[in-house]
C-alpha positions in Angstrom: 39.9 60.8 132.8 40.6 57.2 133.8 40.7 56.1 130.2 43.1 58.9 129.3 45.5 58.0 132.1 45.4 54.4 131.1 46.1 55.3 127.5 49.0 57.6 128.5 50.4 54.9 130.7 50.0 52.4 128.0 51.9 54.6 125.5 54.8 55.1 127.9 55.0 51.4 128.6 54.9 50.7 124.9 57.8 53.0 124.4 59.6 51.0 127.1 58.8 47.8 125.3 60.1 49.2 122.0 63.3 50.3 123.6 66.0 48.0 122.3 68.0 48.4 125.5 65.2 46.6 127.7 65.1 42.9 128.2 62.6 40.5 126.4 61.0 39.2 129.6 60.2 42.6 130.8 58.7 43.6 127.5 56.4 40.5 127.6 55.3 41.2 131.2 54.6 44.8 130.4 52.7 43.8 127.3 50.5 41.4 129.3 50.0 44.1 132.0 48.9 46.7 129.5 46.5 44.2 128.0 45.0 43.5 131.4 44.8 47.2 132.2 43.1 47.9 129.0 40.5 45.1 129.7 40.0 46.5 133.2 39.5 49.9 131.9 37.0 48.7 129.4 35.1 46.9 132.2 35.4 49.9 134.5 33.5 52.1 132.1 30.5 49.9 132.5 30.6 49.9 136.4 30.7 53.3 137.9 31.0 51.9 141.4 34.1 51.3 143.5 33.7 47.6 143.3 33.8 47.6 139.6 36.8 50.0 139.5 38.9 47.8 141.7 40.3 45.6 138.9 41.4 48.7 137.0 43.2 50.0 140.0 45.0 46.7 140.5 46.0 46.7 136.9 47.4 50.1 137.2 49.4 49.1 140.3 50.8 46.2 138.4 51.8 48.5 135.6 53.6 50.8 138.0 55.4 47.8 139.5 56.5 46.7 136.1 57.7 50.2 135.2 59.7 50.4 138.4 61.2 47.0 137.6 62.1 48.3 134.1 63.9 51.2 135.7 65.8 49.0 138.1 66.8 46.2 135.6 70.1 47.0 133.7 69.5 47.2 129.9 70.6 44.5 127.6 73.7 45.2 125.5 72.7 46.5 122.1 74.9 44.0 120.3 73.3 41.0 122.2 69.9 42.3 121.7 70.7 43.1 118.1 71.8 39.5 117.5 68.8 38.0 119.2 66.3 40.3 117.5 68.0 39.8 114.2 67.8 36.1 114.6 64.1 36.3 115.5 63.4 38.7 112.7 65.2 36.5 110.3 63.3 33.5 111.4 60.0 35.4 111.2 61.0 37.0 107.9 61.9 33.7 106.4 58.5 32.3 107.5 56.7 35.3 106.2 58.5 35.1 102.9 57.6 31.5 102.6 53.9 32.4 103.1 53.7 35.7 101.2 54.8 36.0 97.6 58.1 37.8 97.0 56.4 40.5 94.9 54.8 41.9 98.0 58.2 42.8 99.4 59.4 44.7 96.4 60.1 48.5 96.7 57.7 49.4 93.8 54.8 47.2 95.0 51.4 48.2 93.6 48.2 46.2 94.4 46.8 46.7 90.8 50.0 45.7 89.2 49.7 43.1 86.5 52.1 40.7 88.3 50.1 40.9 91.5 46.8 40.4 89.7 48.2 37.4 88.0 49.0 35.8 91.4 45.4 36.3 92.5 44.1 34.8 89.3 46.2 31.6 89.9 44.6 31.2 93.4 41.0 30.8 92.3 37.9 32.5 91.2 36.3 33.1 94.8 36.5 36.9 95.5 36.0 36.6 99.2 38.8 34.1 99.6 41.1 36.3 97.5 40.3 39.4 99.5 40.9 37.6 102.8 44.2 36.2 101.5 45.3 39.6 100.2 44.4 41.2 103.6 46.4 38.5 105.4 49.4 39.0 103.2 49.3 42.7 103.7 49.2 42.3 107.5 52.1 39.9 107.4 54.1 42.5 105.3 53.1 45.3 107.8 54.3 43.2 110.8 57.5 42.5 109.0 58.1 46.2 108.3 57.3 47.1 111.9 59.9 44.5 113.0 62.5 46.0 110.8 61.8 49.5 112.2 62.0 48.2 115.7 65.3 46.5 114.9 67.0 49.9 114.0 65.3 52.0 116.8 68.4 51.8 119.1 70.5 53.9 116.7 68.1 56.7 117.1 68.4 56.6 120.9 72.2 56.7 120.7 72.1 59.7 118.4 69.7 61.4 120.7 71.9 61.0 123.7 75.0 62.1 121.7 73.1 65.3 120.6 72.3 66.1 124.2 75.9 65.8 125.2 76.9 68.0 122.3 74.4 70.7 123.3 75.8 70.7 126.8 79.4 71.1 125.6 78.3 74.0 123.3 76.7 75.7 126.2 79.8 75.4 128.3 82.0 76.8 125.5 79.7 79.8 124.9 79.9 80.5 128.6 83.7 80.5 128.6 83.8 82.7 125.5 81.7 85.3 127.2 84.1 85.3 130.1 87.1 85.8 127.7 85.3 88.6 125.8 84.6 90.5 129.0 88.3 90.1 130.0 89.6 91.4 126.7 87.2 94.3 126.7 88.4 95.3 130.1 92.1 95.0 129.0 91.6 97.1 125.8 89.9 99.9 127.7 92.6 100.0 130.3 96.0 99.5 128.6 96.1 98.8 124.8 94.2 101.7 123.3 96.5 104.2 124.9 99.6 102.4 123.7 98.4 102.2 120.0 98.6 105.9 119.2 102.3 105.9 118.2 102.1 103.0 115.7 98.9 104.5 114.2 100.7 107.8 113.6 103.7 106.0 112.1 101.5 104.0 109.7 99.7 107.2 108.7 103.0 108.9 107.9 104.1 105.9 105.8 100.9 106.0 103.9 101.3 109.7 103.2 104.8 109.1 101.9 103.5 106.4 99.6 100.8 108.8 98.3 103.4 111.5 97.8 105.7 109.0 95.9 102.8 108.0 93.6 101.9 111.6 93.0 105.5 112.2 91.9 105.4 109.1 89.7 102.2 110.3 88.1 103.8 113.7 87.4 106.9 112.0 85.9 104.8 109.7 83.7 102.7 112.6 82.5 105.9 114.4 81.4 107.3 111.3 79.6 106.3 112.6 76.1 108.2 115.9 76.5 111.2 114.1 77.9 111.1 111.6 74.9 111.0 114.5 72.5 114.1 116.1 74.0 116.0 112.8 73.8 114.9 112.4 70.2 116.3 115.8 69.3 119.7 114.5 70.5 119.3 111.2 68.5 119.3 109.3 71.8 116.8 106.7 70.7 117.9 104.2 73.3 117.3 106.7 76.1 113.9 107.6 74.7 112.9 103.9 74.4 114.1 103.1 77.8 112.1 106.0 79.2 109.0 104.8 77.5 109.6 101.2 78.7 110.1 102.5 82.3 106.9 104.5 82.1 105.1 101.5 80.8 106.5 99.4 83.7 105.3 102.0 86.2 101.8 102.1 84.7 101.5 98.3 85.1 103.1 98.1 88.6 103.2 101.1 90.9 100.5 103.2 89.1 98.2 100.3 88.3 94.6 101.4 88.7 95.1 105.2 88.5 92.2 106.4 86.5 93.8 109.6 85.4 96.5 107.5 83.6 94.3 104.9 82.0 95.0 106.2 78.4 98.7 106.8 79.0 99.8 103.3 78.1 98.1 103.5 74.7 99.7 106.9 74.0 103.1 105.6 75.0 102.6 102.6 72.7 101.8 104.8 69.8 104.8 107.0 70.5 107.0 103.9 70.6 105.6 102.8 67.3 106.4 106.2 65.7 109.9 106.1 67.1 110.3 102.6 65.7 109.3 103.7 62.2 111.5 106.8 62.4 114.5 104.7 63.5 114.0 102.2 60.6 113.7 105.0 58.0 116.8 106.8 59.4 118.7 103.5 59.5 118.1 102.8 55.8 118.9 106.5 54.9 122.1 106.5 56.9 123.2 103.2 55.4 122.7 104.6 51.9 123.7 108.1 52.8 127.3 108.1 51.4 128.5 105.7 48.8 132.2 105.4 49.3 134.8 103.0 50.6 136.2 105.5 53.2 132.9 106.4 54.8 132.5 105.6 58.5 128.8 104.8 59.1 129.4 103.5 62.6 128.8 106.9 64.3 125.6 107.5 62.4 123.9 104.1 62.6 125.1 102.9 66.0 122.5 104.8 68.0 119.8 103.6 65.6 120.9 100.0 65.9 120.9 100.2 69.7 117.4 101.6 69.6 116.2 99.0 67.3 117.7 96.3 69.4 116.0 97.8 72.4 112.6 97.1 70.9 113.8 94.0 69.0 112.8 95.5 65.7 116.2 95.5 64.0 115.3 92.6 61.7 112.5 94.7 60.1 115.1 97.4 59.3 117.5 94.9 57.9 114.8 93.4 55.6 114.0 96.9 54.4 117.7 97.7 53.9 118.2 94.5 52.0 115.3 95.1 49.6 116.3 98.6 48.9 119.9 97.6 48.4 119.0 95.0 45.8 116.8 97.4 43.9 119.2 100.3 44.0 122.5 98.6 43.4 122.4 98.9 39.7 121.8 102.7 40.0 125.2 103.0 41.8 127.1 101.9 38.7 128.9 104.7 36.9 127.4 103.7 33.5 125.1 106.7 33.7 128.2 108.9 33.7 129.7 107.3 30.6 128.9 107.8 27.0 127.1 104.4 26.7 123.4 104.8 25.9 122.1 101.3 25.3 123.0 97.7 25.3 123.9 97.5 21.6 126.5 100.1 22.1 128.0 98.2 25.0 128.1 95.0 22.9 130.1 96.8 20.2 132.4 98.8 22.5 136.1 98.2 21.7 137.8 95.8 24.1 140.2 98.4 25.5 137.4 100.8 26.4 135.3 98.0 27.8 138.2 97.0 30.1 138.6 100.6 31.3 134.9 100.7 32.0 134.9 97.3 33.7 137.8 98.0 36.0 137.4 101.7 36.8 133.7 101.9 37.0 131.8 98.6 37.3 134.1 96.5 39.5 135.3 99.4 41.6 131.9 100.8 42.3 130.4 97.4 43.0 133.3 96.6 45.4 132.9 99.9 47.2 129.2 99.1 47.5 129.9 95.7 49.0 132.4 97.3 51.3 129.7 99.7 52.5 127.3 96.8 53.1 130.0 94.9 54.9 130.7 97.9 57.2 127.0 98.2 58.0 126.5 94.6 58.8 129.7 94.6 60.9 128.3 97.4 63.1 125.1 95.4 63.5 126.9 92.2 64.4 129.1 94.1 66.9 126.1 95.5 68.5 124.3 92.1 68.6 127.4 90.4 70.1 127.6 93.0 72.9 123.9 92.7 73.7 123.8 95.7 75.9 122.1 99.1 75.9 123.8 102.2 74.4 124.7 105.0 76.9 121.7 107.3 77.4 122.2 110.9 76.7 122.1 113.8 79.1 118.8 115.4 79.9 118.3 119.1 80.3 116.1 119.1 83.4 116.8 117.5 86.8 113.6 115.5 86.7 114.5 114.2 83.3 118.0 113.2 84.4 116.6 111.3 87.3 114.0 109.7 85.2 116.5 108.7 82.5 118.9 107.3 85.2 116.1 105.2 86.6 114.9 104.0 83.2 118.5 103.1 82.1 119.2 101.1 85.3 115.8 99.3 85.4 115.1 98.4 81.8 118.2 96.8 80.2 118.3 95.1 76.8 117.9 91.3 77.0 118.5 89.5 73.7 117.8 85.8 73.6 120.3 83.5 72.0 117.8 82.6 69.3 117.2 86.3 68.4 120.9 86.9 68.3 121.4 83.9 66.0 118.5 85.2 63.8 120.1 88.6 63.4 123.5 87.1 62.7 122.0 84.9 60.0 120.1 87.9 58.6 123.3 90.0 58.4 125.1 87.2 56.6 122.2 86.7 54.2 122.2 90.4 53.5 125.9 90.4 52.6 125.5 87.3 50.5 122.5 88.9 48.7 124.6 92.0 48.0 127.4 89.9 46.5 125.0 87.9 44.4 123.3 91.0 43.1 126.7 92.5 42.2 127.7 89.4 40.4 124.3 89.2 38.6 124.9 92.7 37.3 128.3 91.7 36.1 126.8 88.7 34.4 124.5 91.0 32.4 127.6 92.8 31.1 129.4 89.6 30.2 126.3 88.2 28.4 126.1 91.3 26.3 129.8 91.0 25.5 129.7 87.2 24.9 130.4 87.5 21.1 133.1 90.1 21.5 134.8 88.0 24.2 134.8 84.9 22.0 136.8 86.8 19.4 139.5 88.1 21.8 143.1 87.0 21.6 144.6 84.8 24.2 146.5 87.5 26.1 143.4 89.9 26.1 141.1 87.2 27.4 143.8 86.3 30.0 143.7 89.9 31.3 139.9 89.8 31.3 139.9 86.6 33.2 142.4 87.8 35.7 140.6 91.0 36.4 137.2 89.3 36.8 138.5 86.5 39.1 140.2 89.2 41.2 136.9 90.9 41.6 135.2 87.6 42.4 137.8 86.8 45.0 137.7 90.2 46.7 134.0 90.3 46.8 133.7 86.8 48.3 136.4 87.6 50.8 134.5 90.7 51.8 131.2 88.9 52.4 132.9 85.8 53.7 130.8 83.5 51.5 131.1 82.1 48.0 128.8 83.4 45.3 127.4 81.4 42.5 126.4 83.9 39.8 129.4 85.3 38.0 131.8 82.4 38.3 129.7 79.9 36.1 129.1 82.7 33.6 132.8 83.4 33.4 133.6 79.7 33.0 131.0 79.4 30.2 132.5 82.4 28.4 136.0 80.8 28.9 134.9 77.7 27.1 133.2 79.8 24.3 136.4 81.8 24.0 138.5 78.6 23.7 136.2 77.2 21.1 136.5 80.4 19.0 140.2 80.7 19.7 140.8 77.1 18.6 138.7 77.5 15.5 140.7 80.6 14.5 144.1 79.1 15.3 143.3 75.8 13.5 142.0 77.6 10.5 145.0 79.8 10.4 147.4 76.9 10.6 145.6 74.9 8.1 145.2 77.8 5.7 148.9 78.5 5.8 149.7 74.8 5.3 147.4 74.7 2.2 149.2 77.8 0.8 152.7 76.6 1.7 155.3 76.9 -1.1 157.4 74.2 0.6 160.6 76.1 0.7 163.0 76.8 3.5 161.6 79.7 5.5 163.8 82.3 7.2 163.2 82.2 11.0 162.7 85.6 12.5 164.2 86.2 15.9 160.9 86.4 17.6 160.0 82.9 16.5 163.3 81.6 17.7 162.5 83.3 21.0 159.2 81.5 21.2 161.0 78.2 20.5 163.6 79.0 23.2 160.8 79.8 25.7 159.1 76.5 24.9 162.4 74.6 25.5 162.9 76.5 28.7 159.6 75.2 30.0 157.8 78.5 30.6 156.2 80.9 28.1 157.9 84.3 28.1 155.6 86.7 30.0 157.1 89.7 28.0 156.2 88.1 24.7 153.3 89.7 22.8 150.6 87.6 21.3 151.7 88.4 17.8 155.1 86.9 18.5 157.0 90.1 18.4 159.1 91.5 21.2 158.0 94.6 23.0 159.7 97.8 21.9 159.1 97.5 18.2 162.7 96.6 17.2 163.3 95.1 13.8 163.7 91.3 14.3 166.7 89.4 12.8 166.3 86.4 10.6 168.2 83.1 10.4 167.8 80.1 8.0 167.3 77.4 10.7 165.1 76.9 13.7 167.0 75.9 16.8 165.3 73.7 19.2 167.5 72.8 22.1 170.8 71.7 20.6 169.4 70.9 17.2 168.9 73.0 14.1 166.1 72.4 11.6 165.2 73.9 8.3 161.5 74.3 8.4 158.6 75.8 6.4 156.7 78.9 7.4 153.7 76.8 8.4 155.8 75.2 11.1 156.6 78.6 12.5 152.9 79.5 12.6 152.2 76.2 14.3 154.8 76.9 17.0 153.4 80.4 17.5 149.9 78.9 17.9 151.2 76.3 20.4 152.8 79.1 22.3 149.5 81.0 22.4 147.7 77.9 23.6 150.3 77.3 26.4 149.9 80.9 27.5 146.2 80.1 28.3 147.2 77.4 30.8 148.4 79.8 33.6 146.2 82.7 32.4 142.9 80.7 32.5 143.4 77.6 34.8 139.9 76.2 34.3 140.6 75.7 30.6 143.8 73.7 31.2 142.2 70.2 30.4 140.5 71.6 27.3 143.6 73.4 26.2 145.5 70.2 26.2 142.9 68.5 24.0 142.9 71.5 21.6 146.7 71.4 21.3 146.6 67.7 20.5 143.9 68.4 17.9 146.0 71.0 16.2 149.1 68.8 16.2 147.1 65.8 14.8 145.5 68.0 12.2 148.8 69.4 11.1 150.4 65.9 10.9 147.4 64.4 9.0 147.2 67.2 6.5 151.0 67.1 5.9 150.8 63.4 5.3 148.0 64.0 2.8 150.0 66.7 1.0 153.4 65.0 0.8 153.0 61.3 1.0 149.5 61.6 -0.5 151.0 63.7 -3.4 148.2 66.3 -3.1 150.9 69.0 -3.1 151.6 68.2 -6.8 148.3 69.7 -7.7 148.8 72.7 -5.4 152.3 73.5 -6.7 151.7 72.2 -10.2 154.6 69.8 -10.2 154.8 66.3 -11.6 156.2 64.4 -8.7 157.4 64.7 -5.1 161.0 65.6 -5.0 163.5 64.4 -2.5 164.1 68.0 -1.5 160.5 68.3 -0.6 160.6 65.1 1.4 163.7 66.2 3.2 162.2 69.6 4.1 159.1 67.9 5.3 161.1 65.5 7.4 162.9 68.4 9.0 159.6 70.0 9.7 158.3 66.9 11.5 161.6 66.5 13.4 161.3 70.1 14.7 157.8 69.4 16.0 158.9 66.0 17.5 161.8 67.8 19.2 159.4 70.4 20.7 156.7 67.9 21.9 158.5 66.7 25.1 158.8 70.3 26.2 155.2 70.9 25.5 154.4 67.8 27.6 156.5 69.1 30.4 154.8 72.5 30.4 151.3 71.0 30.3 152.2 68.6 33.1 153.3 71.5 35.3 150.0 73.4 34.7 147.6 70.5 35.0 146.3 69.0 38.2 147.4 65.5 39.1 143.9 64.2 38.3 144.2 65.4 34.7 147.7 64.0 34.0 146.0 61.2 32.1 145.4 63.7 29.3 149.1 63.7 28.6 148.8 60.3 27.0 147.3 62.1 24.0 150.5 64.0 23.5 152.4 60.7 23.6 150.2 59.2 21.0 150.5 62.3 18.8 154.2 62.2 19.1 154.2 58.5 18.1 152.2 59.5 15.0 154.8 62.1 14.1 157.6 59.6 14.5 155.8 57.1 12.3 155.2 59.8 9.7 158.9 60.7 9.7 159.8 57.1 9.4 157.6 56.8 6.3 159.5 59.8 4.9 162.8 58.0 5.6 161.5 54.9 3.8 160.5 57.2 1.0 164.1 58.1 0.4 165.0 54.4 0.1 162.1 53.9 -2.2 163.4 56.6 -4.5 166.7 54.8 -4.8 164.9 51.6 -5.3 162.9 53.2 -8.1 166.2 54.4 -9.8 167.6 50.8 -9.5 164.6 49.4 -11.2 164.8 52.2 -13.8 168.4 51.5 -14.6 168.6 47.7 -14.1 165.1 46.7 -14.9 165.8 46.0 -18.6 167.5 42.6 -18.4 168.4 42.6 -22.2 170.1 46.0 -22.0 172.1 44.8 -19.0 173.0 41.5 -20.8 174.4 43.5 -23.7 176.9 45.2 -21.4 177.9 42.1 -19.6 177.7 39.4 -22.2 177.8 41.1 -25.6 180.3 43.8 -25.1 182.0 45.1 -28.3 185.1 47.0 -29.1 183.1 50.1 -29.3 182.8 50.0 -25.5 186.5 50.8 -25.3 188.1 50.6 -22.0 185.0 51.5 -20.0 185.1 49.8 -16.7 181.6 50.7 -15.4 178.4 50.0 -17.1 176.3 53.0 -18.1 173.4 51.8 -15.8 175.7 51.6 -12.7 177.3 55.0 -13.6 173.9 56.6 -13.8 172.7 55.0 -10.6 175.7 56.2 -8.7 175.1 59.7 -10.0 171.5 59.6 -8.8 172.6 58.3 -5.4 175.2 61.1 -5.1 172.7 63.7 -6.1 170.3 62.4 -3.5 173.1 62.5 -0.9 173.9 66.1 -1.7 170.3 67.1 -1.4 169.7 65.3 1.8 172.9 66.5 3.4 171.6 70.0 3.1 168.6 69.2 5.3 169.0 66.0 7.3 171.3 65.8 10.3 174.3 63.5 10.1 172.9 60.7 12.1 169.6 60.7 10.2 171.5 60.9 6.9 173.7 57.9 7.9 170.6 56.0 8.8 169.0 56.7 5.4 172.0 55.5 3.5 172.6 52.4 5.6 169.0 51.4 4.7 169.8 52.4 1.1 172.9 50.2 1.0 170.9 47.2 2.3 168.2 47.8 -0.3 170.8 48.1 -3.1 172.4 44.8 -2.1 169.0 43.1 -2.2 167.7 44.8 -5.4 170.9 44.5 -7.5 171.4 40.9 -6.5 167.9 40.2 -7.6 168.3 42.1 -10.9 171.7 40.4 -11.6 170.2 37.0 -10.7 167.8 37.5 -13.6 170.7 37.2 -16.1 171.4 33.9 -17.8 174.1 32.2 -15.7 175.3 30.1 -18.7 176.4 33.3 -20.5 178.7 34.4 -17.7 182.3 34.5 -18.7 185.4 35.8 -17.0 185.0 39.1 -18.7 181.3 39.3 -17.7 182.2 38.5 -14.1 184.9 41.0 -14.1 182.6 43.7 -15.3 180.0 42.8 -12.7 182.7 43.0 -10.0 183.9 46.4 -11.3 180.3 47.8 -11.2 179.9 46.6 -7.6 183.2 48.0 -6.6 182.3 51.3 -8.2 179.1 51.5 -6.3 180.9 50.6 -3.1 183.5 53.3 -3.8 180.8 55.9 -4.5 179.1 55.2 -1.2 182.5 55.3 0.6 183.1 58.8 -0.7 180.1 60.2 1.3 181.3 62.0 4.4 180.6 60.2 7.7 179.4 57.1 6.0 181.1 53.7 5.9 179.7 51.0 3.8 179.9 48.0 6.0 177.5 45.8 4.0 179.6 44.0 1.2 177.0 41.4 0.2 176.7 42.6 -3.3 180.5 42.7 -3.9 180.9 39.3 -2.4 178.1 38.0 -4.6 179.8 39.5 -7.7 183.2 38.1 -6.9 181.7 34.6 -6.5 180.6 34.9 -10.1 184.2 35.0 -11.3 185.1 31.5 -12.7 188.1 30.3 -14.7 187.9 30.8 -18.5 186.6 27.6 -20.2 188.3 26.0 -23.3 186.4 26.4 -26.6 184.8 23.3 -27.8 185.7 21.7 -31.1 182.5 22.8 -32.7 183.4 26.4 -31.8 
């Protein structure tokens, strides 16, 4: 028992010593006392007497004294103690680390580790010394660890004291809570429970009302299908869809979780899908129901459009409508009602019958079809622009009326801007597709008739072009968008027609020119009317393409063609040329796209006529055609008048073409100017040809110098009183004959110009011929005869009407030859 008490006391004192709050001196004293008590206790065990137990008692008393002192001494501040202990531990730890290898302080220290065993091998081969050193190092490490533990023991004591305070506060709170609970329980039993009866009854009534409302909603939703069927019978698709949408809304909100209605949403979705398909089918059927321009489809398709907008399925119906429209448009044409059976019959159909078919059946039916498409798309666009629900129809039952009213007010149509733009674009594309399809069908007709159209006359093709462009314009205005199918085909056929028309006209003019008899043609009144129309600057709209006036009257004929204020004797080929030019000019206003090409074709015809005329007359090819020996002056004069008539018309042609051409194409008029210059040059060559004819007569009559010398130098009595040489007399007869011929064709100014040039040529040529005579043989008689010939020539020219011979060079030259008569020599 004594040893147990000593041990217990020792343990208590050791805990005091280990307390970080106690001082270092007290811990040293207690440690010494404990050691002494332990020694005394060990000694007391061997002496059972009182004397031997005395030291033990004294040691215990000393321990009690130290324990009392420990309780009375204030504890050292943890921070100070911590600093001193840390310093001591640090000094001891540093000493220990200097003695013990650092591997012994690692966290994963193992005695049998290879590193540790290597340290022992370095120390020596003695096992006892190694074991002793290992034991010492382990003791040092253990002491160091105990020091570290002792250094952190004060934190445990702080936590222990804090925990005790926390437990005390928790006990106080629990006590207060118990008091409050008892007070509340007493208050509930006395006052509150009696006052809560009224709110409880009100809450119960509210819950019952909610249950009743849900039961009514369940009954209403269950009757949705019958209500939808009644609305569908009245074609109130919007009301039916609103009713379904409202029921769907109730199933997802107020009636969410009701087990008896868990399959109702799926049934309503299927019903909505069937209504959607039915509306799309009826929309397409109503849109194609009646094919006519006066049909009002708004009343029949407006409810369908509103319903399709309600479920945003209108785009699908429009796609179906567009596809069916494209595939069925050709069946709407009235060709099946005509006598045409196949394409070959259409290609060979007379033009008049084809025009009736084109205007009254093809174009009219296609335009009516486009008008119907326009009406349908306008109704759709109007509904889209409003973006609101259609009025819901009346219901037969009160519960249906209430349900419809609630559905209409709670589920409005809400179209997004993007969806509205998509529908608008789809409607415009539908109209454009209808127009393109109609134009494509017309293109097929025109392609089948391409050969027939290329053989039409100018007026016939002008009517065809006008009718076709009118249909193109009306259809494009209807769909408010240009189409690209028919217009290029029409332009291509216009060019093909112009090529064929030009080939026929050019061939006709050239053929008539080749077969020309080169005599003055009588000008019928209709050709004079054409010339007057050309001079007036506008082709006569009442003139037929064959050049005859309407009414079938017999035309009068005159011997000249009047162009403006001038009259020309022309050949029949010129009349045909003027008629062809008139037909070309009629194409300018009738077919405007051909205007630049028409100008080029007119220039080609004029140049070809001029070139071929030059070859026939000045090239003398006409001698072979007419089987004549040479080109006569009459033929030259008629040709000159022909060219002058064309030259007179050309400025008027240019003016008409300039008025019909665009400003950008006015450069083409330079071709007319060049062609006119060629005609003027050609006519000038003809004028020179008249002078050349006289020149040839001069050379023929005065080319033989010996014969001339006989008259002038070797005259005899047989010559009598003749005052003019035979050569000069014959030359003057030839000139007079030429004047009479030319005066019947050429105008006065041109005739005067020709003979002025002729007079100049005669002066030069006759002086040249007379100069060839031997001047030594001239006598007074010879000079007198020469002067008489020149005076006779001058007098002959002076007799021509409207002509005055102002050039007297020949006469002056002849008079200079008159010299005094020389005395005969003695030898003579």
